[in-house]
LOMIBA-482134 format. One record per residue (C-alpha): residue number from 1; residue in one letter; x, y, z. Coordinates in Angstrom, 3 decimals. Each point is the difference from the previous one (the first is absolute). Layout:
! residues N
<r resi="NUM" resn="a" u="X" v="Y" w="Z"/>
...
! end
This chain:
! residues 265
<r resi="1" resn="m" u="121.978" v="21.429" w="191.328"/>
<r resi="2" resn="s" u="2.138" v="0.003" w="3.372"/>
<r resi="3" resn="r" u="-2.039" v="0.875" w="3.020"/>
<r resi="4" resn="p" u="0.252" v="3.594" w="1.308"/>
<r resi="5" resn="e" u="1.458" v="0.774" w="3.181"/>
<r resi="6" resn="p" u="-1.626" v="1.779" w="2.129"/>
<r resi="7" resn="f" u="1.592" v="3.207" w="2.512"/>
<r resi="8" resn="v" u="-0.345" v="-0.929" w="3.464"/>
<r resi="9" resn="r" u="1.125" v="1.319" w="3.738"/>
<r resi="10" resn="e" u="1.135" v="-1.991" w="2.496"/>
<r resi="11" resn="a" u="0.775" v="0.650" w="3.737"/>
<r resi="12" resn="g" u="0.567" v="-2.582" w="2.792"/>
<r resi="13" resn="a" u="0.175" v="-3.363" w="1.082"/>
<r resi="14" resn="g" u="-2.514" v="-2.854" w="1.356"/>
<r resi="15" resn="p" u="-2.490" v="-0.879" w="-1.667"/>
<r resi="16" resn="g" u="-0.982" v="0.602" w="-3.341"/>
<r resi="17" resn="v" u="-2.808" v="3.236" w="-0.372"/>
<r resi="18" resn="v" u="-0.976" v="1.026" w="-3.819"/>
<r resi="19" resn="c" u="-1.283" v="3.736" w="-0.528"/>
<r resi="20" resn="i" u="-2.156" v="0.424" w="-3.036"/>
<r resi="21" resn="h" u="-1.058" v="3.972" w="-0.383"/>
<r resi="22" resn="a" u="-2.986" v="1.768" w="-1.459"/>
<r resi="23" resn="n" u="-0.978" v="1.046" w="-3.574"/>
<r resi="24" resn="a" u="1.885" v="3.467" w="-0.402"/>
<r resi="25" resn="s" u="2.970" v="-0.704" w="2.250"/>
<r resi="26" resn="s" u="2.777" v="-1.663" w="0.836"/>
<r resi="27" resn="s" u="1.966" v="-2.608" w="2.241"/>
<r resi="28" resn="s" u="1.068" v="3.495" w="2.282"/>
<r resi="29" resn="q" u="-3.532" v="0.014" w="1.332"/>
<r resi="30" resn="w" u="1.024" v="-3.003" w="2.477"/>
<r resi="31" resn="r" u="3.440" v="2.187" w="0.748"/>
<r resi="32" resn="g" u="-1.723" v="-0.206" w="3.487"/>
<r resi="33" resn="l" u="-0.913" v="-2.967" w="0.552"/>
<r resi="34" resn="m" u="3.242" v="-1.531" w="-1.024"/>
<r resi="35" resn="d" u="1.511" v="1.962" w="2.632"/>
<r resi="36" resn="q" u="-2.456" v="-1.072" w="2.351"/>
<r resi="37" resn="l" u="0.499" v="-3.882" w="-0.777"/>
<r resi="38" resn="a" u="3.867" v="0.589" w="-0.787"/>
<r resi="39" resn="a" u="0.474" v="-1.743" w="3.686"/>
<r resi="40" resn="t" u="-1.624" v="-3.504" w="-0.396"/>
<r resi="41" resn="h" u="-1.056" v="-0.608" w="-3.085"/>
<r resi="42" resn="r" u="1.650" v="-0.183" w="-4.260"/>
<r resi="43" resn="v" u="-2.105" v="2.895" w="-1.621"/>
<r resi="44" resn="l" u="-0.494" v="0.388" w="-3.220"/>
<r resi="45" resn="a" u="-1.566" v="2.629" w="-2.220"/>
<r resi="46" resn="p" u="-0.059" v="-0.128" w="-3.967"/>
<r resi="47" resn="d" u="-1.153" v="2.002" w="-2.632"/>
<r resi="48" resn="s" u="-2.441" v="-0.812" w="-2.151"/>
<r resi="49" resn="y" u="-0.306" v="0.315" w="-3.911"/>
<r resi="50" resn="g" u="-0.106" v="3.457" w="-1.031"/>
<r resi="51" resn="a" u="1.423" v="1.463" w="3.564"/>
<r resi="52" resn="g" u="3.257" v="1.405" w="1.919"/>
<r resi="53" resn="k" u="2.568" v="-1.989" w="-1.840"/>
<r resi="54" resn="s" u="-2.040" v="-2.990" w="-1.223"/>
<r resi="55" resn="p" u="-0.152" v="-1.008" w="-3.426"/>
<r resi="56" resn="q" u="-3.517" v="1.231" w="-2.690"/>
<r resi="57" resn="w" u="-2.681" v="-3.348" w="-0.738"/>
<r resi="58" resn="p" u="2.641" v="-0.858" w="-2.993"/>
<r resi="59" resn="s" u="-3.141" v="-2.269" w="-2.261"/>
<r resi="60" resn="d" u="-2.776" v="0.830" w="-1.924"/>
<r resi="61" resn="r" u="-1.988" v="-2.031" w="2.309"/>
<r resi="62" resn="i" u="-2.505" v="1.792" w="2.070"/>
<r resi="63" resn="i" u="1.451" v="-0.604" w="3.663"/>
<r resi="64" resn="t" u="-1.655" v="-1.643" w="2.620"/>
<r resi="65" resn="l" u="0.761" v="-0.316" w="4.107"/>
<r resi="66" resn="r" u="1.496" v="-3.177" w="-0.777"/>
<r resi="67" resn="d" u="2.511" v="1.908" w="-1.549"/>
<r resi="68" resn="e" u="0.924" v="1.890" w="1.872"/>
<r resi="69" resn="a" u="0.511" v="-2.455" w="2.629"/>
<r resi="70" resn="e" u="2.045" v="-2.237" w="-1.910"/>
<r resi="71" resn="l" u="1.999" v="3.115" w="-1.030"/>
<r resi="72" resn="l" u="1.371" v="-0.214" w="4.250"/>
<r resi="73" resn="e" u="0.174" v="-3.235" w="-0.425"/>
<r resi="74" resn="p" u="4.406" v="0.165" w="1.043"/>
<r resi="75" resn="v" u="-1.442" v="2.356" w="2.695"/>
<r resi="76" resn="f" u="-1.857" v="-2.886" w="1.534"/>
<r resi="77" resn="e" u="2.518" v="-2.346" w="-0.597"/>
<r resi="78" resn="r" u="3.093" v="2.469" w="1.304"/>
<r resi="79" resn="a" u="-2.696" v="0.401" w="3.221"/>
<r resi="80" resn="g" u="0.093" v="-3.680" w="0.485"/>
<r resi="81" resn="s" u="-3.129" v="-2.364" w="1.253"/>
<r resi="82" resn="p" u="-2.274" v="0.801" w="2.423"/>
<r resi="83" resn="l" u="-0.116" v="3.870" w="-1.288"/>
<r resi="84" resn="i" u="-2.363" v="2.594" w="0.589"/>
<r resi="85" resn="l" u="-1.438" v="1.919" w="-2.006"/>
<r resi="86" resn="v" u="-0.890" v="3.794" w="0.678"/>
<r resi="87" resn="g" u="-2.146" v="1.546" w="-2.148"/>
<r resi="88" resn="h" u="-1.631" v="3.180" w="-0.981"/>
<r resi="89" resn="s" u="-3.280" v="1.278" w="-2.574"/>
<r resi="90" resn="y" u="0.791" v="-1.712" w="-2.933"/>
<r resi="91" resn="g" u="3.723" v="-1.628" w="1.271"/>
<r resi="92" resn="a" u="-2.440" v="-1.721" w="2.509"/>
<r resi="93" resn="a" u="-1.895" v="-2.202" w="-2.752"/>
<r resi="94" resn="v" u="3.120" v="-0.953" w="-1.446"/>
<r resi="95" resn="a" u="0.604" v="-1.482" w="3.164"/>
<r resi="96" resn="l" u="-3.028" v="-1.362" w="0.152"/>
<r resi="97" resn="i" u="0.164" v="-1.799" w="-3.183"/>
<r resi="98" resn="a" u="3.801" v="-0.580" w="0.492"/>
<r resi="99" resn="a" u="-1.003" v="-1.987" w="3.207"/>
<r resi="100" resn="l" u="-2.681" v="-2.005" w="-1.961"/>
<r resi="101" resn="l" u="2.729" v="-0.935" w="-2.578"/>
<r resi="102" resn="r" u="2.257" v="-1.451" w="2.521"/>
<r resi="103" resn="p" u="-1.427" v="0.135" w="3.564"/>
<r resi="104" resn="e" u="1.892" v="-2.831" w="1.905"/>
<r resi="105" resn="r" u="3.156" v="3.205" w="0.358"/>
<r resi="106" resn="v" u="-2.344" v="2.190" w="1.022"/>
<r resi="107" resn="r" u="0.070" v="-0.158" w="3.461"/>
<r resi="108" resn="a" u="-2.524" v="3.652" w="0.516"/>
<r resi="109" resn="l" u="-1.109" v="3.153" w="-1.767"/>
<r resi="110" resn="a" u="-0.593" v="3.835" w="0.938"/>
<r resi="111" resn="l" u="-2.286" v="1.423" w="-2.723"/>
<r resi="112" resn="y" u="-1.117" v="3.828" w="0.441"/>
<r resi="113" resn="e" u="-3.419" v="-0.290" w="-2.323"/>
<r resi="114" resn="p" u="0.675" v="-2.291" w="-2.842"/>
<r resi="115" resn="t" u="-1.462" v="1.424" w="-3.162"/>
<r resi="116" resn="l" u="-1.012" v="-3.030" w="-1.405"/>
<r resi="117" resn="f" u="-3.192" v="2.039" w="-1.923"/>
<r resi="118" resn="a" u="-0.934" v="-3.457" w="-1.446"/>
<r resi="119" resn="l" u="-1.408" v="-1.565" w="3.447"/>
<r resi="120" resn="v" u="-2.524" v="3.421" w="-0.432"/>
<r resi="121" resn="d" u="-1.215" v="-0.573" w="-3.264"/>
<r resi="122" resn="a" u="0.058" v="-4.283" w="0.302"/>
<r resi="123" resn="e" u="-2.765" v="1.720" w="2.702"/>
<r resi="124" resn="s" u="-2.000" v="2.256" w="-1.381"/>
<r resi="125" resn="p" u="0.292" v="1.306" w="-3.930"/>
<r resi="126" resn="p" u="0.535" v="3.247" w="0.085"/>
<r resi="127" resn="p" u="-1.633" v="2.596" w="0.806"/>
<r resi="128" resn="n" u="1.831" v="-0.784" w="3.013"/>
<r resi="129" resn="a" u="2.257" v="1.280" w="2.848"/>
<r resi="130" resn="a" u="3.522" v="-0.387" w="-2.708"/>
<r resi="131" resn="d" u="-1.725" v="2.741" w="-2.324"/>
<r resi="132" resn="g" u="1.684" v="3.007" w="2.204"/>
<r resi="133" resn="i" u="3.552" v="-1.788" w="-1.291"/>
<r resi="134" resn="r" u="-1.388" v="-0.797" w="-2.886"/>
<r resi="135" resn="q" u="-0.092" v="3.008" w="-1.312"/>
<r resi="136" resn="a" u="2.543" v="1.371" w="1.517"/>
<r resi="137" resn="v" u="2.353" v="-2.058" w="-2.081"/>
<r resi="138" resn="a" u="-2.418" v="0.651" w="-2.881"/>
<r resi="139" resn="n" u="0.773" v="3.734" w="-0.001"/>
<r resi="140" resn="a" u="3.550" v="-0.219" w="0.801"/>
<r resi="141" resn="a" u="0.197" v="-1.782" w="-3.197"/>
<r resi="142" resn="a" u="-1.980" v="2.579" w="-1.610"/>
<r resi="143" resn="a" u="2.801" v="2.466" w="1.094"/>
<r resi="144" resn="l" u="2.541" v="-2.504" w="-1.205"/>
<r resi="145" resn="d" u="-1.312" v="-0.345" w="-3.510"/>
<r resi="146" resn="a" u="-0.016" v="4.353" w="0.180"/>
<r resi="147" resn="g" u="3.803" v="-0.766" w="0.915"/>
<r resi="148" resn="d" u="-0.478" v="1.905" w="3.300"/>
<r resi="149" resn="r" u="1.416" v="-2.245" w="2.312"/>
<r resi="150" resn="n" u="-0.691" v="2.316" w="3.373"/>
<r resi="151" resn="a" u="-3.371" v="-0.392" w="-0.465"/>
<r resi="152" resn="a" u="0.206" v="-3.057" w="-0.554"/>
<r resi="153" resn="a" u="2.052" v="0.029" w="3.255"/>
<r resi="154" resn="a" u="-2.906" v="2.091" w="1.864"/>
<r resi="155" resn="a" u="-2.592" v="-1.918" w="-0.718"/>
<r resi="156" resn="f" u="2.017" v="-2.905" w="1.126"/>
<r resi="157" resn="i" u="1.522" v="1.209" w="2.851"/>
<r resi="158" resn="d" u="-3.650" v="2.107" w="1.305"/>
<r resi="159" resn="y" u="-1.696" v="-2.877" w="-0.317"/>
<r resi="160" resn="w" u="1.939" v="-2.389" w="2.892"/>
<r resi="161" resn="m" u="0.548" v="3.334" w="1.873"/>
<r resi="162" resn="g" u="-2.811" v="2.334" w="-0.294"/>
<r resi="163" resn="a" u="-0.493" v="3.250" w="-2.550"/>
<r resi="164" resn="g" u="3.617" v="2.028" w="0.248"/>
<r resi="165" resn="s" u="2.413" v="-2.795" w="0.494"/>
<r resi="166" resn="w" u="1.809" v="0.300" w="-2.801"/>
<r resi="167" resn="r" u="0.417" v="3.843" w="-0.046"/>
<r resi="168" resn="q" u="1.483" v="-0.272" w="3.608"/>
<r resi="169" resn="t" u="2.509" v="-2.452" w="-0.865"/>
<r resi="170" resn="p" u="3.148" v="1.133" w="0.990"/>
<r resi="171" resn="a" u="1.863" v="0.976" w="-4.487"/>
<r resi="172" resn="a" u="2.788" v="-1.836" w="0.882"/>
<r resi="173" resn="r" u="-2.594" v="-3.167" w="0.089"/>
<r resi="174" resn="q" u="-2.253" v="0.694" w="-2.710"/>
<r resi="175" resn="p" u="2.439" v="-1.416" w="-3.327"/>
<r resi="176" resn="a" u="-0.015" v="-3.291" w="1.468"/>
<r resi="177" resn="m" u="-2.900" v="-0.354" w="0.573"/>
<r resi="178" resn="a" u="-2.370" v="1.713" w="-3.614"/>
<r resi="179" resn="e" u="2.920" v="-2.627" w="-1.698"/>
<r resi="180" resn="s" u="-1.165" v="-3.189" w="2.513"/>
<r resi="181" resn="v" u="-3.843" v="1.085" w="-0.912"/>
<r resi="182" resn="a" u="0.890" v="-0.496" w="-3.433"/>
<r resi="183" resn="d" u="-0.737" v="-3.477" w="0.820"/>
<r resi="184" resn="v" u="-3.456" v="0.497" w="0.997"/>
<r resi="185" resn="r" u="-1.293" v="-2.235" w="-2.448"/>
<r resi="186" resn="r" u="1.839" v="-2.796" w="0.747"/>
<r resi="187" resn="w" u="-0.769" v="0.040" w="4.263"/>
<r resi="188" resn="a" u="-3.871" v="0.304" w="-0.604"/>
<r resi="189" resn="h" u="0.144" v="-2.820" w="-2.794"/>
<r resi="190" resn="a" u="2.092" v="-2.306" w="2.316"/>
<r resi="191" resn="l" u="-3.166" v="0.558" w="3.116"/>
<r resi="192" resn="f" u="-2.624" v="-0.045" w="-1.690"/>
<r resi="193" resn="n" u="0.909" v="-3.108" w="-2.288"/>
<r resi="194" resn="e" u="0.863" v="-2.185" w="2.358"/>
<r resi="195" resn="p" u="-1.003" v="-3.713" w="-0.391"/>
<r resi="196" resn="t" u="0.739" v="-0.596" w="3.607"/>
<r resi="197" resn="p" u="-3.703" v="-0.677" w="1.688"/>
<r resi="198" resn="a" u="-0.595" v="1.176" w="3.478"/>
<r resi="199" resn="s" u="-0.268" v="-3.727" w="1.447"/>
<r resi="200" resn="a" u="3.616" v="-0.965" w="-1.387"/>
<r resi="201" resn="f" u="0.929" v="2.277" w="3.512"/>
<r resi="202" resn="r" u="-0.815" v="-2.348" w="1.745"/>
<r resi="203" resn="r" u="2.720" v="-2.577" w="-0.228"/>
<r resi="204" resn="l" u="2.132" v="2.828" w="1.693"/>
<r resi="205" resn="d" u="0.216" v="-1.400" w="3.296"/>
<r resi="206" resn="q" u="2.677" v="2.657" w="1.150"/>
<r resi="207" resn="p" u="-0.146" v="2.740" w="2.568"/>
<r resi="208" resn="v" u="-0.991" v="2.943" w="-1.869"/>
<r resi="209" resn="l" u="-0.362" v="3.609" w="0.844"/>
<r resi="210" resn="l" u="-2.473" v="1.713" w="-2.047"/>
<r resi="211" resn="m" u="0.590" v="3.724" w="1.211"/>
<r resi="212" resn="i" u="-2.771" v="2.937" w="-0.969"/>
<r resi="213" resn="g" u="-0.024" v="3.322" w="-0.082"/>
<r resi="214" resn="r" u="-3.274" v="1.327" w="0.618"/>
<r resi="215" resn="r" u="-0.309" v="3.036" w="-1.506"/>
<r resi="216" resn="s" u="1.341" v="-2.232" w="-3.286"/>
<r resi="217" resn="t" u="-2.455" v="0.220" w="-3.435"/>
<r resi="218" resn="a" u="-3.194" v="-2.335" w="-0.249"/>
<r resi="219" resn="s" u="1.992" v="-1.695" w="-2.715"/>
<r resi="220" resn="a" u="2.880" v="-1.164" w="2.532"/>
<r resi="221" resn="h" u="-2.782" v="-1.063" w="2.992"/>
<r resi="222" resn="a" u="-2.420" v="-2.221" w="-2.605"/>
<r resi="223" resn="v" u="3.202" v="-1.767" w="-0.605"/>
<r resi="224" resn="a" u="0.886" v="-0.776" w="3.698"/>
<r resi="225" resn="r" u="-3.016" v="-1.011" w="0.146"/>
<r resi="226" resn="a" u="-0.493" v="-1.982" w="-2.634"/>
<r resi="227" resn="l" u="3.930" v="-1.642" w="1.178"/>
<r resi="228" resn="a" u="-0.492" v="-0.361" w="3.400"/>
<r resi="229" resn="p" u="-2.377" v="-2.586" w="0.485"/>
<r resi="230" resn="m" u="1.872" v="-2.199" w="-2.234"/>
<r resi="231" resn="l" u="3.227" v="-0.197" w="2.498"/>
<r resi="232" resn="p" u="-0.042" v="-3.328" w="2.990"/>
<r resi="233" resn="n" u="2.389" v="2.147" w="1.699"/>
<r resi="234" resn="v" u="-0.225" v="4.077" w="-0.454"/>
<r resi="235" resn="r" u="0.706" v="2.321" w="2.443"/>
<r resi="236" resn="v" u="-2.170" v="3.481" w="-1.196"/>
<r resi="237" resn="v" u="1.529" v="3.060" w="1.671"/>
<r resi="238" resn="e" u="-1.958" v="3.571" w="-0.915"/>
<r resi="239" resn="f" u="1.787" v="3.684" w="0.045"/>
<r resi="240" resn="d" u="-1.774" v="2.586" w="1.474"/>
<r resi="241" resn="g" u="0.918" v="3.111" w="-2.489"/>
<r resi="242" resn="l" u="1.711" v="-1.907" w="-2.749"/>
<r resi="243" resn="g" u="-0.788" v="-0.366" w="-3.613"/>
<r resi="244" resn="h" u="1.918" v="-2.394" w="-2.468"/>
<r resi="245" resn="m" u="3.232" v="1.676" w="-0.015"/>
<r resi="246" resn="g" u="-0.044" v="-0.653" w="3.507"/>
<r resi="247" resn="p" u="3.581" v="-2.444" w="-0.131"/>
<r resi="248" resn="i" u="1.351" v="4.208" w="-1.821"/>
<r resi="249" resn="t" u="-1.468" v="2.420" w="2.307"/>
<r resi="250" resn="h" u="-0.029" v="-1.598" w="3.077"/>
<r resi="251" resn="p" u="3.016" v="-2.595" w="-0.201"/>
<r resi="252" resn="d" u="0.595" v="0.444" w="3.810"/>
<r resi="253" resn="q" u="-3.810" v="-2.136" w="0.678"/>
<r resi="254" resn="v" u="-0.035" v="-2.183" w="-2.737"/>
<r resi="255" resn="n" u="3.606" v="-1.319" w="0.754"/>
<r resi="256" resn="a" u="-0.788" v="-0.367" w="3.877"/>
<r resi="257" resn="a" u="-3.293" v="-2.513" w="-1.064"/>
<r resi="258" resn="i" u="1.872" v="-2.071" w="-2.771"/>
<r resi="259" resn="g" u="3.415" v="0.349" w="2.597"/>
<r resi="260" resn="r" u="-2.331" v="-1.735" w="3.052"/>
<r resi="261" resn="f" u="-1.852" v="-2.067" w="-2.719"/>
<r resi="262" resn="l" u="3.542" v="-1.925" w="-0.375"/>
<r resi="263" resn="e" u="0.827" v="-0.160" w="3.672"/>
<r resi="264" resn="r" u="-3.654" v="-2.533" w="0.709"/>
<r resi="265" resn="l" u="1.262" v="-2.179" w="-2.650"/>
! end
């Protein structure tokens, strides 16, 4: 079987930056950051499996974060070495695994709330701070089993953005988001069953910007608490008034922080 090729947006010239999007999103979420960095960097934003214009996961085997990272291998090669990884949520988790797989080619990472829930379960078995997302996934999966993708999307989106958020999502955006949430079990399995222990991230001595929204969920905050002490060269930035979807709801604030971080490298 030939290796699938991801769709990728590209802009600018200079040191390579690869931006990896969140679940129920696509590379389009990084358009603002691409415009901001294009004068000084070569910015590539791929679509992950099942998102945007990229293919679905082509195997019956349950997907892992390493599989997600390997899909993006052609994008990393195009970006050149050393490159900078930017990630949000699931995309930030993929970025961390990609960095562990090939640390020598990663210059720095800018991560907004990686969702490596396996780190939370490893610290303390359930019930724990990841129970909220566990229940949201269960609710979304039940809705999918009942044939209601809109209800599945509501369960997932409302968990991350607050009650009623799905109902307020522009109608033009809902179909693509509802279609992507069909993969919610796959996402959850990859995040809750990732075998990499927290201690492995001590090997990442590159500069890391770890961004957190103070209005985010308990599960996202718990991951950050488990991860930050393991990163030898981490700078934690907290945003007042922002939640887990800060890079999408308040891109100017988040992109400005990423820009300042890159200027200091």
